[in-house]
C-alpha positions in Angstrom: 142.3 153.4 78.7 142.6 152.7 82.4 139.0 153.7 82.9 137.8 151.5 80.1 139.8 148.6 81.4 138.4 149.0 84.8 134.9 149.1 83.5 135.6 146.0 81.4 136.9 144.1 84.4 133.9 145.3 86.5 131.6 144.1 83.8 133.2 140.7 83.8 132.9 140.4 87.6 129.2 141.5 87.5 128.5 139.1 84.7 130.2 136.2 86.6 128.1 137.1 89.7 124.9 137.1 87.7 125.8 133.7 86.2 126.4 132.2 89.6 123.1 133.6 90.9 121.4 132.2 87.7 122.8 128.7 88.3 121.8 128.8 91.9 118.3 129.7 90.9 118.2 126.9 88.4 119.4 124.5 91.1 116.3 125.4 93.1 113.8 125.1 90.2 112.9 125.5 86.6 111.6 128.4 84.7 108.6 128.4 82.4 108.3 130.3 79.1 107.5 133.6 81.0 110.6 133.2 83.2 108.7 132.3 86.3 109.7 129.4 88.6 107.8 126.3 87.7 106.7 123.6 90.2 107.0 119.9 89.5 103.8 118.3 90.7 104.2 114.6 91.8 101.3 112.2 91.9 101.4 109.8 94.8 98.8 107.1 95.2 98.0 104.5 97.9 95.0 102.4 99.0 94.7 103.4 102.7 92.5 105.9 104.6 93.7 109.4 105.4 93.8 108.5 109.1 96.3 105.7 108.6 100.0 106.2 109.6 101.1 105.5 106.1 99.0 108.4 104.7 100.5 110.7 107.4 103.9 109.4 106.5 103.3 110.3 102.8 102.1 113.7 103.8 105.4 114.2 105.7 107.2 113.0 102.5 105.4 115.8 100.6 106.2 118.5 103.3 109.9 117.5 103.4 110.3 117.4 99.6 108.7 120.8 99.3 111.1 122.1 102.0 114.2 120.5 100.4 113.3 121.7 96.9 112.6 125.2 98.0 109.0 124.9 96.8 109.8 123.6 93.3 108.5 120.1 94.0 104.9 119.5 95.2 103.2 116.2 96.1 99.6 115.5 95.3 98.3 112.5 97.3 95.4 110.2 96.1 94.5 107.8 99.0 91.8 105.2 99.4 92.4 103.4 96.1 91.2 106.5 94.1 93.6 105.5 91.3 93.2 101.8 91.8 94.2 99.0 94.1 97.9 98.2 94.8 98.4 96.1 91.7 96.8 98.6 89.4 98.8 101.4 91.0 102.1 99.5 90.4 101.1 99.0 86.8 100.3 102.7 86.4 103.6 103.6 88.1 105.5 101.5 85.6 103.6 103.2 82.7 104.3 106.6 84.1 100.7 107.5 84.8 101.5 107.6 88.6 104.9 109.0 89.8 105.1 107.3 93.2 102.9 104.7 95.0 102.9 102.9 98.3 102.3 99.2 98.2 102.8 96.1 100.4 105.6 93.8 99.5 103.0 91.1 98.8 101.8 92.5 95.4 105.3 93.6 94.6 106.3 89.9 94.6 104.2 89.4 91.5 106.3 92.0 89.7 109.7 91.2 91.2 109.6 87.7 92.7 112.4 88.1 95.2 110.1 90.2 97.3 108.0 87.2 98.0 110.6 86.3 100.6 108.8 88.7 103.1 105.9 86.1 103.2 108.2 83.5 104.8 107.3 82.7 108.4 109.5 83.9 111.2 112.0 85.4 108.8 113.0 88.0 111.5 113.8 87.3 115.1 112.1 90.4 116.4 111.3 94.0 115.5 114.8 95.2 116.2 116.2 92.6 113.8 113.7 93.5 111.2 114.7 97.2 111.1 118.5 96.4 111.3 118.0 94.3 108.2 115.9 96.9 106.3 118.1 99.9 107.3 121.3 98.1 106.5 123.0 96.7 103.4 120.5 93.9 102.9 117.5 96.3 102.9 119.3 98.6 100.4 120.1 95.8 98.1 116.5 94.7 98.1 115.4 98.2 97.1 117.9 98.0 94.3 116.6 94.6 93.3 113.2 96.2 92.9 114.5 97.8 89.7 115.2 94.5 88.0 112.6 92.1 86.7 112.9 88.3 86.7 114.2 88.4 83.2 117.1 90.7 84.2 115.7 93.8 82.5 114.4 97.0 84.0 111.2 96.5 86.0 110.0 100.0 85.6 110.1 100.5 89.4 112.5 102.2 91.7 112.5 101.4 95.5 112.6 104.5 97.7 111.9 103.5 101.4 110.2 101.1 103.7 107.2 101.9 105.8 106.1 99.9 108.9 103.1 97.7 108.5 103.5 95.8 111.7 103.6 92.1 112.3 100.8 89.5 111.8 99.8 87.2 114.7 97.0 84.7 115.2 93.7 85.4 116.9 90.8 83.0 117.5 87.6 82.3 119.2 89.4 79.7 121.4 92.3 80.1 123.8 95.8 80.3 122.2 98.9 79.8 124.2 101.2 78.0 121.7 101.5 76.2 118.4 99.6 73.2 119.7 96.4 75.2 120.1 96.2 75.8 116.4 95.9 72.1 115.7 92.6 71.4 113.9 91.5 75.1 113.8 90.2 76.7 110.6 92.3 79.9 110.1 91.6 82.5 107.5 94.6 83.6 105.6 95.3 85.8 102.5 95.5 84.0 99.2 99.1 83.1 99.4 100.6 79.6 99.2 103.2 80.5 101.8 100.6 81.6 104.3 98.5 78.5 103.6 101.6 76.2 104.1 102.5 78.0 107.3 99.1 77.3 108.9 99.2 73.7 107.7 102.6 73.2 109.2 101.1 74.3 112.6 98.3 71.7 112.3 95.6 74.1 111.2 93.4 74.3 108.1 94.0 77.4 106.0 90.9 79.0 104.6 91.1 81.8 102.0 88.3 84.3 101.8 87.8 88.1 101.3 88.5 90.2 104.4 85.0 91.7 104.1 83.4 88.3 104.6 85.6 87.4 107.6 83.6 88.9 110.5 80.4 87.0 109.6 82.3 83.8 109.1 84.0 84.1 112.5 80.6 84.8 114.2 78.9 81.9 112.5 81.8 79.5 113.1 82.8 79.1 109.4 86.3 79.8 110.6 87.9 79.7 114.1 90.3 82.5 113.7 92.6 84.6 111.5 95.8 86.5 111.6 96.7 90.2 111.4 98.3 93.1 113.2 96.8 94.8 116.3 95.4 97.9 114.6 93.6 95.7 112.0 92.2 93.4 114.6 90.8 96.5 116.4 89.5 98.4 113.3 87.9 95.3 111.8 86.1 94.7 115.2 87.0 91.0 114.9 87.9 91.2 118.6 84.2 91.2 119.3 84.2 87.5 118.4 87.8 86.5 118.9 88.9 87.1 122.4 92.2 85.4 122.2 95.3 86.9 120.6 98.7 85.2 120.5 101.5 87.5 119.5 103.6 85.0 117.6 104.5 87.6 114.9 104.9 85.0 112.2 105.3 87.5 109.4 106.6 91.1 109.0 105.7 92.4 105.6 106.7 96.0 105.1 105.1 98.6 102.9 107.4 100.1 100.3 107.4 103.6 98.7 108.0 103.0 95.0 108.7 105.4 92.2 108.2 104.8 88.5 111.4 104.5 86.4 109.9 106.9 83.8 109.4 109.5 86.5 112.8 108.8 88.1 114.6 109.2 84.7 113.0 112.6 84.3 114.5 114.0 87.5 117.8 115.8 87.7 120.5 114.4 90.0 119.7 117.0 92.6 116.0 116.3 92.4 116.7 112.6 92.9 118.7 113.4 96.1 115.7 115.5 97.4 113.3 112.6 96.7 115.6 110.1 98.4 116.1 112.3 101.5 112.4 113.0 101.8 111.6 109.3 101.5 114.1 108.4 104.3 112.8 111.1 106.5 109.2 110.1 106.0 110.0 106.5 106.7 111.4 107.4 110.1 108.4 109.6 110.8 105.9 106.9 109.8 107.6 104.3 112.0 107.0 106.4 115.1 103.4 106.9 114.2 102.9 103.2 113.6 104.5 102.3 117.0 102.1 104.7 118.7 99.1 103.3 116.8 100.1 99.7 117.5 100.5 100.2 121.3 97.2 102.1 121.4 95.5 99.2 119.6 96.9 96.7 122.1 95.7 98.8 125.0 92.2 99.1 123.5 92.0 95.4 122.8 93.0 94.5 126.3 90.4 96.9 127.7 87.8 95.2 125.5 88.4 91.9 127.1 90.9 90.3 124.7 93.4 88.0 126.2 96.8 88.9 124.7 99.7 86.5 125.2 103.4 86.7 124.0 104.3 83.6 122.1 107.6 81.6 122.2 108.5 82.3 118.5 111.2 79.6 118.6 108.6 76.9 119.0 106.8 78.1 115.9 110.0 78.6 114.0 111.0 75.0 114.3 107.6 73.7 113.1 107.6 76.0 110.1 111.2 75.5 109.0 110.1 73.2 106.2 108.0 76.0 104.7 111.0 78.2 104.5 113.0 75.4 102.9 110.4 74.9 100.3 109.8 78.5 99.3 113.2 80.1 99.9 114.7 79.3 96.5 117.0 81.1 94.1 117.7 84.7 94.9 115.3 84.5 97.9 117.5 81.8 99.5 120.5 84.1 99.2 118.7 87.0 100.9 117.3 84.7 103.6 120.9 83.6 104.4 122.0 87.2 104.6 119.1 88.2 106.8 119.8 85.4 109.2 123.4 86.6 109.4 122.4 90.1 110.5 123.0 90.5 114.3 
């Protein structure tokens, strides 16, 4: 009897140990019908080149997610608009055809209008203020707001993390030292009423046209200037025509890593934690790459003969205050007030 009892107790202990090991194994991944570990493949799409800091950031997201999940989650990246432009990718992400996408806040504003606040001029005092906002409570609340559409229902999107897309500043064929130099100039802007109103408030004439047509228009005098970040000014070769760059940094519109709600709902709690951790890690990684790329671009522009000046942003901010008052309404106004309150 004692021997049987001992064997019974030993069996219970072995069984308990096997159960623990089994649960630990399930925590690391799933099993298919043959009992082998399965790998969840995640589709991530974006519209940029593979050399861009954003693509490299997403690659780091994939590496970190694979590491955290013990190899049970794998990221497949489709860059260069292979799966559509940003608006199409957002729609496909809502529908569950794409799991995760990277988009600018500009097109997101057409899905969740509160994100249009990033188009407001001089919303952030400087780069430090920008990241203190996004890394803090306000930034997290904005990511949460991405999950709710304007009618109060689910948007079909889940905000994961912010990526750096730099700041936009004015460049022109004529010298730029302050807001008065924009008076009477024809400045190309994106098709955005806030961008158009910003240029108008500074005395310029806003002209909307495709980015692909801009070089020729600058060269032929159809427009006098435009606005963009340093890497874009360099890669577009607009600096060959525009030798004056005023770093007024009138807008900072981040990129956002966005998951689809259908994909998100299919994840276990632990898988969601892995995705969130990998997203945060990739955001920090991408910011460092962008900072390096931005400084490299400024150095190359200066070497190419471009005159680069730091602007007094406060002068610009006073002149564009009416634009903020006009377009910062509803929930956007509340967020603007909170952003201004971040030290």
